[in-house]
C-alpha positions in Angstrom: 19.7 131.7 4.5 20.5 134.2 7.8 16.8 135.2 7.5 16.0 131.4 7.6 17.9 130.2 10.7 16.5 133.4 12.5 12.9 132.2 11.8 13.6 128.7 12.6 15.3 129.9 15.7 12.5 131.9 16.6 9.8 128.7 16.0 12.0 126.8 18.3 11.7 129.7 21.1 8.3 130.1 20.7 8.0 126.4 21.3 9.9 126.4 24.5 8.4 129.6 25.4 4.8 127.4 25.1 6.3 124.3 27.1 7.2 126.7 29.7 3.8 128.3 30.1 2.7 125.0 30.0 4.7 124.0 33.3 3.6 127.0 34.6 0.2 126.2 34.8 0.6 122.6 35.8 2.8 123.9 39.0 -0.1 126.3 39.8 -2.7 123.8 39.2 -0.7 121.4 41.9 0.0 124.5 44.7 -3.6 125.6 44.3 -4.3 121.8 45.6 -2.1 122.3 48.3 -4.0 125.4 49.5 -7.1 124.0 49.9 -5.8 120.7 51.4 -6.1 122.6 54.6 -9.8 122.4 54.1 -9.9 118.6 54.1 -12.4 117.6 56.6 -11.7 113.7 57.8 -15.1 111.7 57.0 -16.9 110.8 60.1 -17.0 107.2 59.0 -13.9 106.9 58.0 -12.6 108.2 61.8 -15.2 106.1 63.6 -13.7 103.0 61.9 -10.0 104.1 61.6 -10.2 104.1 58.0 -6.3 105.6 56.5 -4.7 105.7 53.2 -4.9 107.7 49.7 -7.1 108.3 47.2 -5.8 109.2 43.6 -7.7 110.5 41.5 -6.9 111.7 37.8 -8.2 114.3 36.2 -7.4 116.7 32.8 -7.4 120.1 32.5 -9.6 122.1 29.4 -9.0 125.4 27.8 -11.5 126.8 30.1 -9.7 126.0 33.5 -12.3 123.5 34.3 -10.9 119.9 35.7 -12.4 117.3 33.7 -12.1 113.5 33.3 -12.2 112.9 36.6 -11.0 109.4 37.3 -10.8 108.0 41.3 -7.7 105.5 40.5 -7.3 104.5 44.0 -10.0 104.7 47.1 -10.3 104.0 50.6 -13.6 104.3 51.4 -15.7 105.9 53.9 -16.4 108.8 52.0 -12.7 109.7 51.7 -13.4 109.4 47.8 -16.1 111.8 48.2 -14.1 114.0 50.2 -11.2 114.2 47.8 -13.7 115.3 45.0 -14.8 117.7 47.0 -10.9 119.4 47.5 -10.6 119.1 43.8 -13.6 121.1 43.1 -12.5 123.5 45.4 -9.0 123.8 44.0 -10.4 124.2 40.6 -12.6 127.2 41.2 -9.5 129.0 43.2 -7.6 127.9 39.9 -10.1 129.3 37.2 -10.1 132.5 39.6 -6.0 133.1 39.3 -6.0 132.8 35.5 -9.5 134.2 34.6 -11.2 131.1 32.8 -7.9 130.7 30.5 -5.3 128.2 30.6 -3.8 125.5 28.2 -4.9 121.9 28.4 -3.3 119.6 30.6 -3.9 115.9 30.5 -3.6 112.9 33.3 -2.8 115.3 36.1 -2.6 112.8 39.3 -3.7 114.5 42.8 -3.4 112.1 45.8 -4.8 112.8 49.1 -3.1 110.9 52.0 -5.9 110.2 55.0 -4.0 109.5 58.0 -5.7 109.8 62.2 
């Protein structure tokens, strides 16, 4: 009976550890995105017409640390969506380097980029 409880406890601890790693990977994705924000270039067309707002992109991360299934869920036009995708691509490269191309898959992450003049 004692060994059965130990195995169950060990399995429970392993499950918590896996969830913690997943959370750590998610936080690393978001911190990598935050560091890439400094590279945002306000699109000229958007600046000319005074376009402001938020672009939202939902995406997944696969086991190779690639950002896949990118979907713009809110756009404002004027080249802002393209700029947000460019920033997401920069973050993907940085994220892949930090984890040496190995990570847990994550689903339905949200990247919001606010454009304000």
